Legacy VTK file of the C-alpha trace (Angstrom):
# vtk DataFile Version 3.0
C-alpha trace
ASCII
DATASET POLYDATA
POINTS 697 float
87.987 -70.517 -103.328
84.849 -72.255 -104.591
81.796 -70.092 -105.251
78.444 -71.377 -106.463
74.727 -70.685 -106.338
73.192 -72.949 -103.731
69.834 -73.519 -102.073
70.049 -72.318 -98.500
68.662 -75.629 -97.221
71.537 -77.464 -98.930
74.017 -75.330 -97.006
72.835 -76.836 -93.711
72.376 -80.428 -94.800
74.940 -83.045 -93.826
77.138 -83.569 -90.780
78.544 -80.061 -90.429
78.767 -77.191 -87.998
79.003 -73.461 -88.683
80.926 -71.587 -85.998
80.770 -67.834 -85.516
84.297 -66.696 -84.531
84.342 -65.197 -81.059
85.476 -61.799 -82.326
82.516 -61.370 -84.689
79.697 -59.027 -83.806
76.802 -60.577 -81.935
73.531 -61.343 -83.678
71.935 -58.008 -84.488
69.041 -58.425 -86.934
65.984 -56.503 -85.832
62.286 -57.266 -86.296
62.236 -55.175 -89.479
64.841 -57.473 -91.070
62.862 -60.553 -90.036
59.646 -59.020 -91.392
61.307 -58.461 -94.767
62.616 -62.042 -94.888
59.203 -63.423 -93.890
57.436 -61.452 -96.636
59.983 -62.637 -99.219
59.387 -66.269 -98.187
55.588 -65.862 -98.449
55.920 -64.240 -101.871
58.242 -66.788 -103.438
56.576 -69.752 -101.729
53.091 -68.699 -102.812
53.883 -68.265 -106.493
54.787 -71.378 -108.424
56.162 -69.338 -111.312
58.905 -67.925 -109.071
61.859 -70.306 -109.040
64.061 -68.648 -106.421
64.866 -65.655 -104.251
68.449 -64.525 -103.626
69.214 -63.593 -99.980
72.941 -62.885 -100.055
76.127 -64.809 -99.483
77.632 -67.235 -97.010
81.411 -67.145 -96.806
83.171 -69.715 -94.650
86.525 -71.385 -94.210
87.369 -74.784 -92.646
88.535 -74.726 -89.057
92.203 -75.656 -88.961
91.525 -78.545 -86.597
88.405 -80.418 -87.726
87.269 -84.016 -87.390
86.333 -86.124 -90.369
82.967 -87.053 -88.856
81.601 -83.518 -88.618
83.095 -80.785 -90.775
83.436 -77.482 -88.889
83.411 -74.159 -90.691
84.224 -70.665 -89.457
81.704 -68.162 -90.834
83.301 -65.084 -92.363
80.121 -63.501 -93.742
76.470 -64.534 -93.512
76.012 -64.935 -89.755
72.852 -62.826 -89.642
71.079 -64.707 -92.446
72.033 -68.203 -91.275
71.065 -67.455 -87.658
67.737 -65.883 -88.645
66.753 -68.821 -90.843
67.794 -71.216 -88.089
65.307 -69.442 -85.802
62.605 -69.680 -88.470
63.274 -73.413 -89.023
63.130 -74.007 -85.278
59.790 -72.184 -85.093
58.575 -74.357 -88.009
59.702 -77.520 -86.203
57.835 -76.478 -83.032
54.665 -75.858 -85.058
54.977 -79.248 -86.784
55.385 -80.951 -83.409
51.984 -79.576 -82.377
50.242 -80.178 -85.722
50.761 -83.604 -87.335
48.800 -82.860 -90.493
49.948 -84.150 -93.864
52.842 -81.815 -94.667
55.803 -82.123 -97.031
58.224 -82.405 -94.110
58.126 -83.611 -90.502
59.468 -82.019 -87.332
62.064 -84.774 -87.063
63.274 -84.118 -90.604
63.605 -80.381 -89.918
65.728 -81.209 -86.884
67.912 -83.778 -88.639
68.408 -81.847 -91.858
68.842 -78.293 -90.612
69.239 -77.962 -86.850
71.161 -80.806 -85.198
73.905 -83.307 -86.006
72.417 -86.594 -84.800
75.754 -88.189 -83.914
77.574 -85.078 -82.706
78.997 -85.117 -79.205
78.760 -82.119 -76.893
78.637 -78.828 -78.765
79.233 -80.574 -82.087
75.603 -81.631 -81.845
74.472 -78.209 -83.086
74.735 -77.125 -86.709
75.029 -73.475 -85.679
77.320 -72.347 -82.856
77.087 -68.667 -81.982
79.132 -66.639 -79.481
78.597 -65.257 -75.986
74.962 -64.971 -74.797
73.735 -65.676 -78.341
75.221 -69.153 -78.089
73.612 -70.065 -74.755
70.242 -68.673 -75.818
70.112 -70.533 -79.149
71.238 -73.821 -77.556
68.512 -73.506 -74.907
65.907 -72.991 -77.634
67.196 -75.950 -79.667
67.170 -78.193 -76.588
63.765 -76.976 -75.433
65.146 -75.778 -72.097
64.489 -72.546 -70.136
66.393 -69.543 -71.428
69.418 -68.345 -69.416
68.965 -65.399 -67.043
70.840 -63.072 -69.386
69.316 -64.323 -72.610
70.110 -62.673 -75.929
67.355 -60.159 -76.536
67.617 -60.390 -80.330
67.574 -64.200 -80.446
64.595 -64.378 -78.092
62.625 -61.573 -79.748
63.140 -62.797 -83.307
62.276 -66.402 -82.393
59.058 -65.170 -80.788
58.339 -63.128 -83.926
58.596 -66.200 -86.181
56.635 -68.344 -83.701
53.811 -65.810 -83.822
53.887 -65.530 -87.611
53.977 -69.269 -88.247
51.100 -70.006 -85.863
48.394 -69.550 -88.497
50.514 -69.603 -91.670
50.218 -72.070 -94.550
53.089 -74.464 -93.772
53.259 -75.714 -97.357
53.865 -72.152 -98.564
56.435 -71.493 -95.830
58.441 -74.648 -96.489
58.283 -74.111 -100.253
59.470 -70.546 -99.788
62.411 -71.598 -97.603
63.353 -74.194 -100.222
63.523 -71.495 -102.912
65.925 -69.267 -100.978
69.272 -69.061 -102.780
72.695 -67.931 -101.594
76.112 -67.461 -103.118
78.032 -70.211 -101.361
81.689 -69.182 -100.996
83.905 -71.904 -99.547
87.458 -70.737 -98.861
90.547 -72.896 -98.680
92.698 -72.732 -95.561
96.166 -71.342 -96.266
95.289 -70.285 -99.819
92.482 -67.734 -99.672
92.662 -64.519 -97.655
89.374 -64.399 -95.719
89.839 -60.800 -94.602
90.208 -59.431 -98.128
87.195 -61.393 -99.306
85.196 -60.256 -96.300
86.021 -56.591 -96.977
84.964 -56.865 -100.605
81.661 -58.555 -99.773
80.612 -56.515 -96.750
78.452 -54.078 -98.665
74.995 -55.034 -97.358
73.416 -55.267 -93.932
74.710 -53.266 -90.976
77.856 -51.344 -91.880
80.958 -52.366 -89.998
82.793 -49.770 -87.974
86.509 -49.150 -88.366
86.959 -51.028 -85.073
85.072 -54.066 -86.435
87.332 -54.158 -89.467
90.476 -53.859 -87.347
89.374 -56.603 -84.947
88.599 -58.949 -87.836
91.856 -58.055 -89.570
93.932 -58.971 -86.517
92.079 -62.133 -85.526
90.443 -63.586 -88.615
93.391 -65.471 -90.082
94.405 -67.165 -86.826
93.511 -70.685 -85.642
90.233 -70.791 -83.725
91.856 -71.478 -80.348
94.322 -68.612 -80.787
91.516 -66.321 -81.932
89.574 -67.136 -78.789
92.538 -66.602 -76.471
93.580 -63.266 -77.992
90.014 -62.036 -78.082
89.344 -62.981 -74.457
92.716 -61.702 -73.189
92.863 -58.419 -75.098
89.927 -57.361 -77.269
87.040 -58.322 -74.999
88.591 -56.463 -72.021
88.617 -53.359 -74.241
84.935 -53.852 -75.044
84.233 -54.118 -71.318
86.254 -50.954 -70.629
84.132 -48.978 -73.065
80.780 -50.636 -72.418
78.327 -51.354 -75.227
77.128 -47.782 -75.790
80.543 -46.116 -75.583
82.237 -48.864 -77.623
80.000 -48.164 -80.598
80.347 -44.402 -80.187
83.958 -43.867 -79.140
86.124 -46.813 -80.143
86.840 -45.607 -83.672
87.978 -42.251 -82.266
90.233 -44.010 -79.765
91.791 -46.001 -82.592
92.481 -42.783 -84.497
94.206 -41.284 -81.458
96.231 -44.475 -80.959
97.496 -44.259 -84.538
98.273 -40.536 -84.214
100.474 -41.351 -81.207
102.278 -44.263 -82.825
102.635 -42.959 -86.392
103.011 -39.219 -85.777
100.428 -38.534 -88.502
97.898 -36.070 -87.059
95.926 -35.937 -90.317
94.344 -39.388 -90.021
90.603 -39.121 -90.602
88.066 -41.399 -88.965
87.210 -43.132 -92.232
90.893 -43.834 -92.885
91.616 -45.483 -89.527
91.351 -49.064 -90.805
93.650 -48.539 -93.773
96.176 -46.668 -91.613
96.075 -49.467 -89.057
96.842 -52.080 -91.705
99.906 -50.095 -92.751
101.019 -49.610 -89.137
100.526 -53.257 -88.142
102.532 -54.811 -90.978
105.442 -56.784 -89.595
104.230 -56.447 -85.992
103.345 -59.422 -83.829
99.648 -59.677 -82.997
99.924 -60.149 -79.228
102.181 -57.161 -78.377
100.059 -54.995 -80.676
96.835 -56.048 -78.955
98.463 -55.568 -75.557
99.372 -51.977 -76.488
95.844 -51.332 -77.739
94.351 -52.636 -74.499
96.690 -50.478 -72.402
96.045 -47.265 -74.340
92.321 -48.009 -74.365
92.460 -47.912 -70.571
94.098 -44.477 -70.662
91.464 -43.215 -73.098
88.555 -44.522 -71.024
89.977 -42.942 -67.874
90.184 -39.553 -69.585
87.285 -39.503 -72.030
84.718 -41.753 -70.341
85.283 -40.983 -66.661
86.547 -44.394 -65.491
89.586 -43.038 -63.592
89.695 -44.241 -59.961
92.284 -41.788 -58.597
90.335 -38.743 -57.279
92.924 -36.120 -58.290
93.340 -37.467 -61.796
89.580 -37.972 -62.154
88.945 -34.308 -61.269
91.546 -33.109 -63.790
90.113 -35.374 -66.505
86.611 -34.067 -65.777
87.783 -30.494 -66.341
89.229 -31.462 -69.715
86.081 -33.374 -70.696
83.838 -30.422 -69.811
86.134 -28.157 -71.797
85.570 -30.564 -74.701
89.270 -30.642 -75.439
89.277 -34.052 -77.175
91.980 -32.788 -79.493
94.545 -33.085 -76.676
93.908 -36.790 -75.977
96.783 -38.134 -78.125
99.267 -36.120 -76.071
97.640 -36.978 -72.742
97.395 -40.701 -73.524
101.130 -40.675 -74.144
101.749 -38.759 -70.908
99.527 -41.231 -69.041
101.649 -44.058 -70.439
104.791 -42.314 -69.211
103.101 -41.947 -65.802
102.492 -45.703 -65.630
106.166 -46.213 -66.503
107.188 -43.944 -63.584
108.738 -41.328 -65.889
106.798 -38.677 -63.960
105.013 -38.570 -60.631
101.361 -37.834 -59.975
101.992 -34.181 -59.097
103.763 -33.648 -62.414
100.975 -35.509 -64.235
98.275 -33.349 -62.636
100.371 -30.255 -63.351
100.616 -31.260 -67.015
96.854 -31.811 -67.218
96.200 -28.387 -65.715
98.551 -26.697 -68.166
96.803 -28.385 -71.088
93.439 -27.256 -69.730
94.706 -23.681 -69.293
96.218 -23.640 -72.775
93.008 -24.737 -74.494
90.763 -22.437 -72.436
92.962 -19.358 -72.733
93.198 -19.791 -76.505
89.411 -20.133 -76.753
88.863 -16.978 -74.680
91.457 -15.044 -76.679
90.002 -16.241 -79.999
93.306 -17.713 -81.119
92.448 -19.850 -84.193
92.158 -23.533 -83.289
93.423 -24.790 -86.624
96.832 -25.863 -85.313
95.733 -27.568 -82.088
95.685 -31.068 -83.517
99.231 -30.778 -84.840
100.409 -29.133 -81.610
99.167 -31.953 -79.402
100.063 -34.762 -81.825
103.729 -33.762 -81.817
104.028 -32.220 -78.349
105.713 -35.121 -76.561
108.535 -35.230 -79.098
109.883 -32.009 -77.594
109.998 -33.229 -74.005
113.023 -34.022 -71.914
111.420 -36.780 -69.904
114.089 -36.652 -67.238
112.737 -33.153 -66.383
109.147 -33.839 -67.298
106.989 -30.988 -65.983
109.720 -28.426 -66.549
110.042 -29.448 -70.179
106.240 -29.382 -70.614
106.271 -25.767 -69.390
109.165 -24.914 -71.696
107.448 -26.499 -74.691
104.327 -24.413 -74.091
106.302 -21.216 -73.528
108.327 -21.628 -76.725
105.405 -22.247 -79.077
105.387 -19.861 -82.059
102.924 -16.977 -82.103
100.100 -18.705 -83.969
100.251 -21.574 -81.452
101.014 -19.390 -78.471
100.006 -19.902 -74.870
98.198 -16.568 -74.249
99.864 -14.538 -71.504
98.165 -13.181 -68.398
97.581 -9.679 -69.739
96.003 -10.862 -72.998
93.900 -13.450 -71.136
92.611 -10.981 -68.524
91.829 -8.349 -71.142
89.878 -10.708 -73.403
88.104 -12.444 -70.528
86.595 -9.143 -69.384
85.136 -8.206 -72.779
84.258 -11.620 -74.242
80.581 -12.645 -74.637
80.701 -15.435 -72.058
76.954 -16.009 -71.947
77.009 -17.465 -75.461
80.367 -19.169 -74.930
79.749 -22.840 -75.654
81.563 -23.980 -72.503
79.497 -21.794 -70.184
78.845 -24.377 -67.449
82.541 -25.286 -67.449
83.941 -21.818 -66.712
81.244 -21.070 -64.129
82.009 -24.303 -62.278
85.751 -23.642 -62.323
85.277 -20.089 -61.004
82.936 -21.180 -58.230
84.867 -24.240 -57.051
88.413 -22.934 -57.266
89.965 -23.297 -53.832
86.946 -25.086 -52.368
87.239 -28.447 -50.608
83.470 -28.904 -50.729
82.422 -28.671 -54.368
79.296 -26.746 -55.387
77.058 -28.562 -57.881
76.814 -25.795 -60.459
74.159 -27.702 -62.400
71.746 -26.981 -59.542
71.951 -23.242 -60.331
71.098 -21.090 -63.337
73.047 -18.250 -64.876
71.896 -14.792 -63.857
72.330 -11.442 -65.596
72.745 -8.919 -62.773
71.803 -6.122 -65.169
68.715 -7.635 -66.869
68.501 -8.738 -70.503
65.164 -6.988 -71.016
65.628 -4.339 -73.705
62.898 -2.258 -72.042
64.748 -1.585 -68.809
62.784 -0.150 -65.933
63.234 3.452 -64.867
65.098 2.265 -61.760
67.641 0.386 -63.887
68.010 3.272 -66.315
68.750 5.565 -63.396
71.365 3.150 -61.991
73.127 2.812 -65.335
73.031 6.535 -66.154
72.255 8.470 -69.288
74.108 6.008 -71.515
72.179 3.027 -70.126
71.437 1.572 -73.592
75.147 1.524 -74.526
76.098 0.043 -71.155
73.523 -2.716 -71.505
74.580 -3.561 -75.043
78.316 -3.493 -74.228
78.383 -5.353 -70.904
75.225 -7.502 -70.775
76.833 -10.883 -71.536
80.297 -10.162 -70.145
82.094 -11.565 -67.121
81.320 -8.650 -64.780
77.546 -8.953 -65.269
77.130 -12.757 -65.035
76.724 -14.910 -61.950
74.893 -17.977 -60.609
71.698 -18.158 -58.593
68.967 -20.512 -57.511
66.470 -17.620 -57.557
66.487 -16.643 -61.212
62.700 -16.429 -61.563
62.369 -14.551 -58.260
65.018 -12.009 -59.261
63.415 -11.370 -62.637
64.113 -7.741 -63.661
64.033 -6.322 -60.144
66.290 -3.343 -59.326
69.729 -4.256 -58.033
68.997 -3.295 -54.417
66.032 -5.689 -54.340
68.082 -8.529 -55.875
70.712 -7.886 -53.242
68.483 -7.639 -50.140
65.535 -9.953 -50.842
65.180 -13.409 -49.271
67.802 -15.532 -51.079
69.353 -12.398 -52.571
73.004 -11.733 -53.308
73.694 -10.674 -49.701
72.590 -14.119 -48.462
74.138 -16.150 -51.269
76.619 -18.886 -50.251
78.291 -18.759 -53.654
81.800 -17.356 -54.123
80.728 -15.669 -57.339
78.279 -13.549 -55.335
80.384 -12.761 -52.257
81.258 -9.193 -53.395
77.763 -8.341 -54.669
76.268 -8.219 -51.191
78.353 -5.164 -50.319
77.667 -3.202 -53.530
75.425 -0.158 -53.111
74.489 0.119 -56.787
75.090 -1.575 -60.136
76.465 0.418 -63.061
79.255 0.464 -65.629
81.966 1.117 -63.052
80.843 -1.739 -60.824
80.605 -4.143 -63.757
84.159 -3.268 -64.834
85.418 -3.503 -61.259
83.911 -6.952 -60.742
85.217 -8.132 -64.121
88.710 -7.001 -63.131
88.494 -8.837 -59.796
87.264 -12.061 -61.421
89.800 -11.914 -64.248
92.563 -11.612 -61.655
91.234 -14.785 -60.025
91.063 -16.443 -63.462
94.820 -16.032 -63.903
95.253 -18.233 -60.821
92.643 -20.767 -61.949
94.007 -21.147 -65.463
97.699 -20.629 -64.780
100.289 -19.935 -67.436
103.626 -21.768 -67.332
106.585 -19.903 -65.877
110.301 -20.690 -65.874
113.374 -18.648 -65.061
115.003 -17.163 -68.162
118.201 -19.152 -67.733
116.212 -22.388 -67.451
114.088 -21.562 -70.485
117.212 -20.747 -72.493
118.390 -24.343 -72.125
115.327 -25.447 -74.126
115.653 -22.963 -76.947
116.783 -24.381 -80.232
120.314 -23.300 -80.972
120.574 -21.815 -84.424
123.288 -23.394 -86.482
126.015 -20.957 -87.314
125.839 -20.196 -90.980
128.969 -19.917 -93.062
127.456 -16.882 -94.735
124.390 -14.679 -94.502
122.602 -13.835 -97.730
120.442 -10.895 -98.753
118.443 -9.909 -101.792
121.595 -8.472 -103.357
123.005 -12.013 -103.637
120.347 -12.836 -106.237
121.286 -11.126 -109.530
117.871 -11.754 -111.066
116.327 -9.602 -108.313
118.588 -6.620 -108.919
115.860 -4.781 -110.826
113.450 -4.953 -113.700
110.104 -6.803 -114.049
111.176 -9.882 -112.045
112.099 -7.692 -109.047
108.732 -5.914 -109.219
106.923 -9.247 -109.441
108.951 -10.591 -106.520
108.148 -7.566 -104.334
104.429 -7.993 -104.933
104.696 -11.726 -104.248
106.709 -11.386 -101.014
104.314 -8.711 -99.696
101.340 -11.030 -100.122
103.126 -14.090 -98.716
104.264 -12.283 -95.563
100.707 -10.977 -95.115
99.266 -14.510 -95.074
99.985 -14.970 -91.366
101.963 -13.258 -88.639
104.083 -16.390 -88.224
105.525 -16.236 -91.767
109.270 -15.590 -91.872
111.446 -14.757 -94.861
115.013 -16.059 -95.268
117.385 -15.433 -98.159
119.574 -18.407 -98.995
122.241 -18.820 -101.617
120.038 -20.293 -104.339
116.493 -19.425 -103.316
114.333 -17.394 -100.927
112.509 -19.412 -98.240
109.202 -18.560 -96.570
108.610 -20.470 -93.352
106.080 -21.136 -90.629
107.032 -24.372 -88.908
109.399 -24.987 -91.791
109.555 -23.936 -95.444
106.132 -23.865 -97.111
107.205 -22.098 -100.315
110.660 -21.482 -101.773
111.300 -19.001 -104.588
114.041 -19.454 -107.183
114.433 -16.132 -109.070
115.043 -16.758 -112.786
115.756 -14.250 -115.547
112.123 -13.826 -116.661
110.006 -15.466 -113.958
109.872 -16.866 -110.448
109.955 -20.640 -109.954
108.110 -21.669 -106.778
108.494 -24.920 -104.868
105.494 -25.759 -102.645
106.303 -28.018 -99.715
103.451 -30.524 -100.054
102.633 -33.733 -101.896
101.531 -33.306 -105.484
98.416 -35.394 -104.806
97.284 -32.846 -102.195
97.362 -29.710 -104.344
94.070 -28.321 -105.661
95.065 -26.860 -109.028
92.099 -26.454 -111.436
94.256 -24.692 -114.038
96.879 -27.471 -113.983
99.781 -25.049 -113.642
101.656 -27.221 -111.148
104.299 -29.779 -112.042
105.029 -32.938 -110.052
108.750 -32.913 -109.184
108.607 -35.833 -106.743
111.959 -37.643 -106.740
113.399 -35.107 -109.193
116.391 -32.963 -108.343
115.507 -29.277 -107.862
116.230 -26.297 -105.651
113.738 -25.768 -102.860
111.580 -28.046 -100.715
108.506 -29.995 -101.675
107.091 -32.012 -104.537
105.090 -29.298 -106.310
106.583 -26.728 -108.669
104.791 -23.794 -110.305
105.985 -20.809 -112.314
104.959 -17.182 -111.810
105.528 -15.001 -114.850
103.072 -12.112 -114.515
101.027 -10.251 -111.926
97.875 -11.479 -113.659
98.623 -14.967 -112.325
99.514 -13.761 -108.823
96.046 -14.205 -107.193
95.781 -17.781 -108.478
99.350 -18.680 -107.490
98.801 -17.181 -104.043
95.872 -19.582 -103.664
98.294 -22.451 -104.265
100.802 -21.012 -101.788
98.070 -20.600 -99.189
97.248 -24.308 -99.500
100.830 -25.182 -98.629
100.858 -22.871 -95.609
97.474 -24.060 -94.337
98.502 -27.662 -94.674
101.606 -26.977 -92.593
99.618 -25.115 -89.944
97.138 -27.974 -89.755
94.118 -26.267 -91.318
91.860 -29.002 -92.674
88.157 -29.682 -92.320
88.449 -31.614 -89.068
91.199 -29.574 -87.483
89.257 -27.511 -85.007
87.230 -30.377 -83.582
86.265 -30.118 -79.928
88.577 -27.183 -79.369
LINES 1 698
697 0 1 2 3 4 5 6 7 8 9 10 11 12 13 14 15 16 17 18 19 20 21 22 23 24 25 26 27 28 29 30 31 32 33 34 35 36 37 38 39 40 41 42 43 44 45 46 47 48 49 50 51 52 53 54 55 56 57 58 59 60 61 62 63 64 65 66 67 68 69 70 71 72 73 74 75 76 77 78 79 80 81 82 83 84 85 86 87 88 89 90 91 92 93 94 95 96 97 98 99 100 101 102 103 104 105 106 107 108 109 110 111 112 113 114 115 116 117 118 119 120 121 122 123 124 125 126 127 128 129 130 131 132 133 134 135 136 137 138 139 140 141 142 143 144 145 146 147 148 149 150 151 152 153 154 155 156 157 158 159 160 161 162 163 164 165 166 167 168 169 170 171 172 173 174 175 176 177 178 179 180 181 182 183 184 185 186 187 188 189 190 191 192 193 194 195 196 197 198 199 200 201 202 203 204 205 206 207 208 209 210 211 212 213 214 215 216 217 218 219 220 221 222 223 224 225 226 227 228 229 230 231 232 233 234 235 236 237 238 239 240 241 242 243 244 245 246 247 248 249 250 251 252 253 254 255 256 257 258 259 260 261 262 263 264 265 266 267 268 269 270 271 272 273 274 275 276 277 278 279 280 281 282 283 284 285 286 287 288 289 290 291 292 293 294 295 296 297 298 299 300 301 302 303 304 305 306 307 308 309 310 311 312 313 314 315 316 317 318 319 320 321 322 323 324 325 326 327 328 329 330 331 332 333 334 335 336 337 338 339 340 341 342 343 344 345 346 347 348 349 350 351 352 353 354 355 356 357 358 359 360 361 362 363 364 365 366 367 368 369 370 371 372 373 374 375 376 377 378 379 380 381 382 383 384 385 386 387 388 389 390 391 392 393 394 395 396 397 398 399 400 401 402 403 404 405 406 407 408 409 410 411 412 413 414 415 416 417 418 419 420 421 422 423 424 425 426 427 428 429 430 431 432 433 434 435 436 437 438 439 440 441 442 443 444 445 446 447 448 449 450 451 452 453 454 455 456 457 458 459 460 461 462 463 464 465 466 467 468 469 470 471 472 473 474 475 476 477 478 479 480 481 482 483 484 485 486 487 488 489 490 491 492 493 494 495 496 497 498 499 500 501 502 503 504 505 506 507 508 509 510 511 512 513 514 515 516 517 518 519 520 521 522 523 524 525 526 527 528 529 530 531 532 533 534 535 536 537 538 539 540 541 542 543 544 545 546 547 548 549 550 551 552 553 554 555 556 557 558 559 560 561 562 563 564 565 566 567 568 569 570 571 572 573 574 575 576 577 578 579 580 581 582 583 584 585 586 587 588 589 590 591 592 593 594 595 596 597 598 599 600 601 602 603 604 605 606 607 608 609 610 611 612 613 614 615 616 617 618 619 620 621 622 623 624 625 626 627 628 629 630 631 632 633 634 635 636 637 638 639 640 641 642 643 644 645 646 647 648 649 650 651 652 653 654 655 656 657 658 659 660 661 662 663 664 665 666 667 668 669 670 671 672 673 674 675 676 677 678 679 680 681 682 683 684 685 686 687 688 689 690 691 692 693 694 695 696
């Protein structure tokens, strides 16, 4: 690698061509960037005492196949600056062509020195070769030809900006200013320098790269130009087209995270860690099969998350999941979609799986089951499946989830659905649409209606409403106002206002005339009170059990999926641990075990020969009773423990009883609250409780 300070104008001089690799981002500088550059040029060009102005770096590497006549360089960093100054120099050339005054440089010299290679053939004629529409637009400007129909907006706009600025500018000042622009010129050597590592270290200014940008460059940057172009056009560009410009920038990083969750099994990957995790995953893998897998899974993601599915049944199921905002399930469903394309399950089984996932997420939300384990549940779900009995094994896997991950049963779901505040439920339009359209062939556009409180929200209820609700009308209103039995849809919300129930029912467009399923029972009601609200809630909750079905299997079938407990040679109890026979250690242990078991209903205690294990999914803390203290092993990496008092010891790769890499002693009850905080970290990590865990669930 050769790095030196260099005048920008010297960078362009000579028979050379700078090529933007096809996978690089398109030209993206905005008018504000051009304005800043223009002001810097005026300042440095108008003050003789200023020798130079630094504008950044240009990093480039020779193309693997290059002719001796014109050297060709692939630009690793600096595209935005070089392109912008090319536009400025072209605008200066155009101005000089119209004004032949005595100036330090001519239009022909600008063209020969900085814009064109006089003896270049074909595209080698141009000193700067961009990609896609940028390329065609810049070439048309350089050749003085009409712009293409789909011209690059940024190239066109920024060229017009400089043309306008240079129209009445002092050309001596402008040319002097351009001549004082300095760059760090970094010329890499093919086969010796690693352009990707250098690019990562230098990409600290300008528009920040996304994780997807870094991954694309990592895969393609080190390849010969022709191979780069082929792989980009065959694999990466089709992914960009699948997403579209807006969705690519917004969703591609999330897709990449889901892809890595599927293929690494690590559900804890954060968005900012995607690039580093991808580098680890891709080591030793061939580029083309890896890109092919990315393209295929990107298609699954776009079908589910962005609504590009063509099959009507699948599209409807994906829409339900999108409206439920259940993004957390996408890793599982992308894997199931892949199995569907491989004919491991039919469409009916696929749709059935989608509906079970939807029911699982919605029932848990209604029943207020904590969402902290959803990411782990869906990231590892497919590992449990017998893919020769696909839908059956999906049902079994849901039915056998432990309590804190449970699929809420019908009774719990119906009970909670009737009392839950559904008006402030953040998926309100979703559940209303599903209620209204269940069993319909002709779908109702729920967005054309508004939600209606049958019993009004107005705290100052009219005398007619107070009479309907009875002497405890205030309690009834407070208790049932936002619940299932009192909510419906209408197109006459403003007309209904706070009218008495009989008027809402019988007026033009009232409940009795409503075409909506949600209102079909209201037309026959004679009054509206607590009993009627509860009755309607019960009727709707019964329908909800059919809409959001729970999985069912015969007991003998389900038994085939239960994990068979290994027969133990011996069963141990507390009496098998002499140090727990009595005294201070036994008292300390009893207090400790009480608090550990109280952490979560899923915690189980098991006495083993040498230690006592406390488990959720698996052991999260093991206790070795010693003569004067308890030695605890926490099942987590030492680097993950938050231990301000530095009580923990790193036992990674050291022989010890118990599971995990963190060891801490407990000698007195005074330390118990602090130690329990450490234990809780281990449990929460196992259950999946981190800052991003409950996303979209």
